[in-house]
N, C-alpha and C positions, 0 to 999 in steps of 0.2 A: 740345266738348272743354275749352275754356277755362272755360266755365260750370261744368263739373264740378269743376275745380280750385278755383275761387272758392268753390263750395258746401262743398268739403272743408275749406278754410281757415277758413271761417266757423264750421263745426261744431267744428273743433279749438279755435278761439278761444273758443267758448262752453264747451267742455269744461274748459279749464284754469281757468275762473272759475265752475264750476258748483256747487261744494260750498257747503253752508250749515252753519255752525257755531253752534249755540245754546249759549252759555256759561252753565254752572251753577256755583254755589258753595254750600257748606253754609250752611243758614240759621243754624246755630250753629257757627262754625268750630272744628274740633277742635284747631287749632293753639293756640287760647286755653285749652285744657284746663289745669287745675291739676295740679301734680306729685302731690298727694294726691287721690285720686279716691273720692268717695262712691258708694254703690250707686245712688243716685238719679241722680247725674251720669252714670254708665255707661249707664243706660237712656236718659237725655235725649240724650246725645251720640252713642252708638253704635247705639241701637236705633230710636229715634223721630225722629232728626234727618233732615230732608228736604232735597233740593237745590232751590235757588232761582235764578231768573234775572230779567231785566227784558225785557218785551215792549213794543216801541214801536209805537203805533197812532195813527191820525189824521194830519191835516195842518193845522198843524205837529204833529210827533210828540209824544205824551205817553207817559211810561213807566209801565207797570203791572206789579206783581210777578207772576211766574209760578212755579208749583211743579210739579216733576216727579212725576207720579202713575203709577207703573209698573203699578199694578193696573187702570188705566183705559185706554181706547182713544181717548177724545175729546179735542178741543182746544176749550175753551169758557170762558166768563166765568161766574163764580159769586160769590155773597156768602158762601157757606158753605165750611167746610174750608180757610180761608185763615189761615195763621199771620200774614200781613201783608196789609193791604188799602189801596187808594188810590182816590180819586175820579177818574173819567174825565169831564172836562168836555166834553160833546157839543157845547156851543155854540161852543167854540173850534176845532172841527174843520171845515175848509172842504170836506172830501170825504165826510162821513158821509151815508149814504142809508138810510132805513128802508123796509122792504118792506110796510108797512101793518100789521105786528104787532109786539108787544113781545118776541118771542123771537129775532129775528135783525136784524142790520143790516150794511151794507157800508161798508168804510172801508179806508184804507191800512194795510198791515202792513210792518214793516221787520225783516229778519232778517240777522244777521251772515254774511258770506261767507268770512271768514278767522278763524283761531283766535287770532292774535296782535294783532288790531286791532279796536277797537270802532267805527272810522270806516268800515270797508269793509262795506257792507250792500247787500242786495237790496231794492228797493222793489217791493212787490206791491200793485197797485191793485185796488180793489173786492173785497177778500177778504171772504167772508161769515162773520161772527162769530156764534156761538151764545150765547144768554144763558139761564142756568138760573134766575136769579131776577130781580133788578131792576138795570138799568143806572144808575138814579138814585142808588143807594147805593154805598158803597165796595166795590171789587171786586178780584178777583185772577184770574189765568188758571190753569186746570188743564190740564196738558200730559201727555196719556196716550200711552204707547208700546206698550201691550198689543195683542195680536191682536184683531181684530174678531170678535164672535160671529155677525155677520150682515153680508152685503154691502149690505144695505139701510141700514146705518149708516155707509157709507163717507164721506159728506159731513161726518161729525163728526170724522174723523181728519185731522190736518194733512198727513200724507204723501200720502194719497189726494187731498186737495183741491189741494195744490200741484202734484201730477202732472196732475190734470185740467185745471188752468189753465196747464199747460205751463211752470211756473216751475222744475220739476225734471224730470230725464229718467230717474231711477232710483228703484226702490222699496227699494234697499238703504240701511241705516243702521247705525251702530255708536256705541259710547261711547268717546271718547278720554279716558283716565284719566290725569291729571297727578299727583294726590295724593289723599289721603283727603278733601280739601276742594274739589277743583277737577276738573271734568270738562267735556267738550264732547259734545253730541248732534250727530253729524255726519250730515247728510242728503245725498241725491243722490250717493251713492258709486258711481263707475264702476270696477269691478274690473279692466277691461281684460284684459291677458294674465295677471294674477295670479289670474284666476278659477279656473284649473286647479289652483292650489296649495291650494285649499280643499276640504274634505270637507263636503258638505251633508247634513244629516239633518233629520228632522221633529221638531217640538217635542212636548211632552207633550199628551195628550188628556184633557180633562175631560168627565165625563158626569153628568147629573142627570136621572133618569127618561128621557124621550125626547129630551132636549136634549144635544147634543154640540158641543164647541168646543175650540179649541187655546189653549195659553198658552206663553209663552216659558219654556223649561226643558228638561231632558233626563231621560230614563228610563234609569237605570244598571242594569247586569246584577247587580252585587253591590258591596259595600264591603268593604274590608279594614282592620281596626283592629289595629295591632301584630301583623301577620303572621297574623291569623285572619280568614278569609273569612266574611262574613255574607250569606246568600242570602235572597231574599224571593220568594214565589210570583208576584207581579205586578211584580217589579222594584222599583227605588228611584226614586220620583217626586221630582223637585227643581224648584223654581220659581226663576227668576232675579229678583232685586230689587236694583238698584244703590243704592237708598236705604239699604239695610241696611248698617251698618258692622260686621256680624258674620254668623254663620251660625245659622240656626234648625234645630235637630235634632228628631228624632222621639222619641216616648215610649220606643220600643224601644232607641234608641241611648242614651237617658238611663240605662236599666238597665245597658247594656253599660259605660258610663263609670263608673257607680257601683260596679260590680263591680271594674273596673280599679283604682279608687282604694283599695278595700278590700284588694285583693291587694298594694298597695304601702304599706299601713299609713298611708294618709292618711284619717283618720276625720273628715271634715267634711261638713256638710250644705249643700245648695244654698241660696243666698240667694233671697228672694222679694220682688220689687218689681212692683206692679201685677199684670199677668197673666203675668209672666215669672219663670222660674227660671234661675239661672246660678251658676257656681262662682267664688269668690274665694279665692285662696291668699295668706295672710299671708307676708311674707318671712322670718319667724322659724320657719317650718315647715321643718325640716331635710330632710324626705322629698321636698321639691319637686324635688330632683335626680333622683328616680326617674321623673319624667314628662317630663324634658327630651328624651328619645329617642322620644316618641310619634310615631306616623305614621298618617295616615288616607288611604286611597286609595278613589277611586270609579272603577270600571271600566265603560267604555262599549263594548259589543260591536260596534256598527256602525262606530264610529270606531276601534276597536281601540286604545284609549288609556287609560292610567291617569292620573287627575288626583290629584296627590299634595300633601298638606299635612303640615308638620312643626310643631315647637314654636313657631318664629318666626312661622309663618302663623296659628297658632291661639291665641296668648297675647299679651295686651296688658300690658306691664309699666309700672307706675306706681311712685312713690316708696313707697307704702304696701303694695304687693303686686302680685299677678298676677291679671288677669281672663281666664278662659277664654272665648274668642270664639264657642264653640258654646253657644247658649242654648236654652231650651225654653219653648214658648208653650202655655199651657193650652188655647187655642182652636184650635190646629193641632197634632195629635199624629201625623198619618199621612204628611205630606210634608215635605221639607226646603226651607228657604229659603236660597238661595245669594246672599250679598251681596258687598260689596267684597273681603273676603279671598279669594274665589274669582274674581271677575270682573276684578280688577286683575292677577291672576297668569295667568289664561287668558282671552285676549280672543276675543270672538265677533263675527260680523257677521250681520245679520238682513235678511230680505226679507219685508216685510209683505204682499206680494201673493201670492207663491208659498208663504208660510208655511214657510220653511226657515231653519235656523240653519247658518251656515258656521263651520268651525273650521280653523285652520292650526297644525300642530304646532310649528313653529319660531317662533311669534310670542309668546314670553314677554315681553310688554310691550304697547305700543300701536302701531297702524298709522298711518303717515303718510298722510293722505288724498290728498296730491298724488302721492306716489311709491310708495305701497303697501309701503314698507319698514317693518320692525319696529325699534323701538329701546326701550331699557330705561325702566322707569318711574322717575319722579323723586319723591322725598319731600321734604317741608319739614322742616328741623331739623338736618341734619348737614352737615359740610363737603363730603364727597364728593358728596352729592346737590345741594348748592348749585352745585358745579362742573358737575354734569350739567344743572342748570337753565340755567346760563350757556351751556353747549354747545348746549343745545336752542334757546335764544334766538338764538344765532349761526346755527344750522341754519335756523330760521324766517326770519331776515333774508336768508340766502343764497337760500332758496327763493323769498321774495318778490322779491328782485333778479332771479333767473333768470326768474320769471314776467313781470316788467316788461320785461326784455330781450326775452323771447319775444314779448310783445305788440307791442313796438315793431317787432321784426324782421318779424313776420307782417303788421303794419299796412303797413309799407313795401313788403313783397313783394306784398301784396294790391293796393296802390295802383299798383305797377309793372305788375302783370298787367292791372288795369283799364285803365290808360293804353295798354298794348300792344293789348288787345282793341279799345278805341275807335280807336286808330291804324290797326289792321288793317282795321277796319270802314270808317273814313273813306277809307283808301287804296284799299280795294276799290271803294268807291263812285266815287271819282275816276277810277280805272282804267276802270270800266265806262262812266262818262260820256265819258272820252277815247276809248275804243274805239268808242262809239256815234258820236261826231263824225267819227272817221276813216272809219268805215263809210259815213257819210252823204256824206263828201267823195269816197270811192271810187265810190259809186253815182252821184254827180253827175258825176264825171269820166267814168265809163263811159257815162252817158247823153249827155253832151256829145260824146264821141268817136263814139258811134253816130250822133248827129245830123249831125256833120261828114261822116262816111263816107257817110251817106245823101244829103247835099247834093252831094257830089262825084259820086256815081253819077248823080244826076239831071242834073247839068251835062253829063256825058259823053253821056247819052242824048239830050239836047237837041241837042248838036252833031252 
């Protein structure tokens, strides 16, 4: 009985410290954007801008830049596709171990366990690192969050590998979004009782000849643009990509939007930069008022929910004009790409093992990983949101204080229980020893009495 309680407390103690938060920031912070925005800057900051982190490996730790690759599933070291690289000096690491080939090695990995501190981390020993090219050259990490196309590749994914090594207990993860520039990738999420608050659905399915695989995204029943429904025979396929600071539309929607502009006497052509087309509205266009009431809805049948976007969601205002945040990609004309404008408004949770996406209607914001409560998003730049940032910081400090108090209380309680168990065990042993001695004395007394009685009888017989 006592052992059960000790086991329960240990599990609870582990639970409140189980989250892993990988902190990401924009490689090019959008907060540094200029008031006047060129077309090339829009593509650089809002379309091709990737999230970056620092991954600590080795003993003593060395920091290597890591980049979030939402189209990949693997966690690996590479010399290619690295906006920034750094040398990992293998001679300085006391814990590095090579397997006899140049494609993998084992070493220490350090991951943050809290969102508000870089000093709280989990030390993972003998993590197996995959090398795509050469470890002798400057490198970076590719951190993939996409679904695996085959379970044979599970060793390449950080979530599966951490779960296999028992460093995490859950396959759930989500993105905690603080601003357009700052997010956390939260691993080892325990939904607890909040599990029932979520509706879980399957992601989209991709096919290529006989190959079939899933990707993070949703298949919508129809979309509604300014009160007009648009149906498609196979539904509306959308892919989630948190690296995108915009939304990528289809060629069909481009025609719908072009017609809408013509109906409102806005006779402008889309701008073209690289492989992208997008609309920029100069502030001297008087007809811009005609599109400030635009509304775009995506309806999901299984969730029975409308995902709604208005002018504030879909337009980025700069000093020199307005950028429409739905862009068009020449290389992708059949599926939508839903980036931050979608994912910061509607937060989802993902299970990489069961391949399910969870959605909670009342979560207009981000989920607190410790309490599973929702709170509003914060943005950088205005007074109200600065106040929200302060309030959030206070909340984080309170949460940390509560965790510390809980840890101290549970530690003391656990120590008391252990002392009680040891005391009961020792007391039981002493009692058994004392009882044995008493029984021996009683037996000795009985034996002596019997001997005395027998002697008396013999004396009587002799007389």
